[in-house]
C-alpha positions as CSV (number, residue, x, y, z in Angstrom):
1,X,38.8,66.6,145.2
2,X,41.7,69.2,145.0
3,X,44.4,68.4,143.0
4,X,47.2,66.6,144.8
5,X,50.0,69.3,144.2
6,X,47.2,71.6,146.2
7,X,46.8,69.2,148.7
8,X,50.3,68.7,149.3
9,X,51.0,72.7,149.5
10,X,47.9,72.9,152.3
11,X,49.7,69.8,154.2
12,X,52.9,71.7,154.3
13,X,51.8,75.0,155.1
14,X,49.9,73.4,157.9
15,X,53.0,72.2,159.9
16,X,54.1,75.7,160.3
17,X,53.0,76.5,164.2
18,X,49.8,78.6,164.4
19,X,48.2,77.6,161.1
20,X,45.5,75.6,161.3
21,X,44.0,73.7,158.0
22,X,41.6,76.5,157.0
23,X,44.6,78.9,157.0
24,X,46.8,76.6,155.4
25,X,44.1,76.2,152.5
26,X,43.6,80.1,152.2
27,X,47.4,80.4,152.1
28,X,48.0,77.6,149.6
29,X,45.0,79.1,147.4
30,X,46.6,82.5,147.4
31,X,49.9,81.4,146.1
32,X,48.2,79.1,143.3
33,X,46.0,82.5,142.2
34,X,49.3,85.0,142.8
35,X,51.9,85.5,140.5
36,X,54.2,82.3,140.2
37,X,57.0,84.5,140.7
38,X,55.9,84.7,144.6
39,X,55.8,81.0,144.6
40,X,59.2,80.8,143.2
41,X,60.7,83.6,145.2
42,X,59.2,81.7,148.6
43,X,60.7,78.1,147.7
44,X,64.0,79.7,146.7
45,X,64.3,81.3,150.0
46,X,63.4,78.5,152.0
47,X,65.5,75.9,149.8
48,X,68.4,78.5,151.0
49,X,67.6,78.7,154.6
50,X,69.4,75.7,156.1
51,X,72.6,75.9,153.7
52,X,73.1,79.6,154.3
53,X,72.3,80.6,157.8
54,X,74.2,78.9,161.2
55,X,74.5,79.7,164.7
56,X,77.7,81.8,165.8
57,X,79.7,79.3,167.8
58,X,80.2,81.5,170.8
59,X,76.8,83.8,171.0
60,X,74.7,81.3,169.5
61,X,73.0,84.1,167.4
62,X,72.0,83.4,163.7
63,X,74.4,84.6,161.2
64,X,75.3,84.1,157.3
65,X,76.5,80.5,156.5
66,X,80.1,82.2,155.3
67,X,80.6,84.1,158.5
68,X,82.7,82.7,161.4
69,X,81.2,84.8,164.3
70,X,78.5,87.0,164.7
71,X,79.1,90.5,163.9
72,X,77.4,91.7,167.0
73,X,80.4,90.1,168.8
74,X,83.3,91.0,166.9
75,X,82.7,94.5,166.3
76,X,84.9,96.8,168.4
77,X,82.2,99.2,169.2
78,X,80.2,96.4,171.0
79,X,81.0,96.2,175.0
80,X,82.0,92.5,175.7
81,X,82.1,93.0,179.3
82,X,78.2,93.1,179.3
83,X,76.2,90.4,177.8
84,X,72.3,89.8,177.3
85,X,70.9,86.8,177.7
86,X,68.1,85.8,176.0
87,X,66.1,82.6,175.3
88,X,65.9,82.6,171.2
89,X,68.3,84.1,168.5
90,X,64.9,86.6,167.3
91,X,64.6,87.9,170.7
92,X,67.7,89.8,169.7
93,X,65.9,91.5,166.9
94,X,63.8,92.8,169.4
95,X,66.1,94.6,171.7
96,X,68.3,96.1,168.5
97,X,65.1,97.9,167.3
98,X,65.8,100.0,170.3
99,X,69.3,101.0,169.4
100,X,69.4,101.5,173.1
101,X,71.9,98.4,174.2
102,X,75.4,98.3,172.9
103,X,76.6,95.2,174.5
104,X,76.8,91.5,173.4
105,X,74.3,88.5,173.4
106,X,74.0,85.2,174.6
107,X,71.0,82.9,173.3
108,X,70.4,79.9,175.3
109,X,68.5,78.1,172.9
110,X,65.1,77.8,174.9
111,X,64.0,78.1,178.7
112,X,63.9,75.3,181.2
113,X,61.0,72.9,180.8
114,X,60.4,69.7,182.2
115,X,57.0,69.1,180.6
116,X,58.9,69.9,177.4
117,X,61.8,67.7,178.1
118,X,63.9,70.8,177.8
119,X,66.7,70.1,180.6
120,X,69.4,72.7,182.1
121,X,72.1,70.8,180.0
122,X,70.0,71.3,176.7
123,X,70.9,75.3,177.0
124,X,73.9,77.1,176.7
125,X,74.6,77.6,179.8
126,X,77.7,76.1,179.8
127,X,79.0,78.0,177.1
128,X,78.0,81.2,178.8
129,X,79.8,80.5,182.3
130,X,82.8,80.0,179.8
131,X,82.5,83.0,178.4
132,X,82.1,85.3,181.4
133,X,85.4,83.7,182.7
134,X,87.2,84.4,179.2
135,X,85.7,87.5,178.3
136,X,86.3,88.6,181.8
137,X,82.4,89.6,182.1
138,X,81.1,92.6,184.5
139,X,77.7,92.4,183.9
140,X,75.6,89.6,182.9
141,X,71.8,91.1,181.7
142,X,68.9,88.3,182.2
143,X,66.1,88.9,179.7
144,X,64.0,85.7,179.6
145,X,60.5,85.6,178.9
146,X,58.0,86.4,181.9
147,X,56.4,82.8,181.8
148,X,57.1,80.4,184.5
149,X,59.6,78.6,182.6
150,X,61.6,81.9,181.8
151,X,61.4,82.8,185.7
152,X,63.1,79.4,186.5
153,X,65.4,79.6,183.8
154,X,66.5,82.9,185.2
155,X,66.9,81.5,189.0
156,X,68.9,78.7,187.5
157,X,71.3,81.1,185.8
158,X,71.7,83.5,189.0
159,X,72.8,80.7,190.9
160,X,75.1,78.8,188.4
161,X,76.8,82.3,187.4
162,X,77.3,83.2,191.0
163,X,79.2,80.0,191.6
164,X,81.4,80.8,188.9
165,X,81.8,84.3,189.5
166,X,80.5,85.7,193.0
167,X,81.3,89.3,192.1
168,X,79.5,89.2,188.6
169,X,76.7,91.7,188.4
170,X,73.5,90.3,187.6
171,X,70.9,92.4,186.5
172,X,67.2,91.6,184.8
173,X,64.8,93.4,182.3
174,X,62.6,95.6,184.5
175,X,58.9,94.3,184.2
176,X,55.5,96.3,184.5
177,X,53.0,98.4,183.1
178,X,53.8,99.2,179.0
179,X,53.5,102.6,178.2
180,X,50.3,104.0,176.5
181,X,48.4,101.1,178.1
182,X,45.5,102.2,180.9
183,X,45.6,99.9,184.2
184,X,42.3,98.8,183.9
185,X,43.1,96.6,180.8
186,X,46.4,95.3,182.2
187,X,46.4,91.7,183.4
188,X,47.4,90.9,187.1
189,X,50.5,89.1,186.2
190,X,51.7,92.5,184.6
191,X,50.5,94.7,187.2
192,X,51.8,92.4,190.2
193,X,55.1,92.6,188.2
194,X,54.9,96.5,188.0
195,X,54.0,97.0,192.1
196,X,57.0,94.5,192.8
197,X,59.5,96.7,190.7
198,X,57.9,100.0,191.5
199,X,60.7,102.9,191.2
200,X,61.2,106.1,193.5
201,X,60.3,109.3,192.0
């Protein structure tokens, strides 16, 4: 029988998505064997997580608790007339890593999914339409995930935004074959998207 403290750690780690019982056991045992400072550092970070992180009330990006608005919104170098819409806050980091986008963001907080009980009114769509009016947005880039839920959400956004501002420019991130991937290894959905969004030479 394992010590209670170890069992509690295994059970706690097992609550994380993608962490099964065996993985949780390995993580817990690794933490036990390692320098106790590692466990203390992780515990400190987790204890501060909810107190020191919050959502921006305008963009719904994650910010420090002592900030009022996201720096990605207040930065004067950012183009407020362009808004890139993503499903989750962490999607922003993937876009920012490219250093190729200089507009602002809007986080929906998920995608429409009746199976999971996520309805349009649970997403930050109303706040997006308010931003379009307030900031006189000229272009909204829809960057939802290329999934059934993401596609459904994109179509909904297109309908809602055109009703709010008929002249608003709506675009989507291009989809298709990634660089460095042989066609023979690509899945059918990716190849179909690449064919549909092919470009002139």
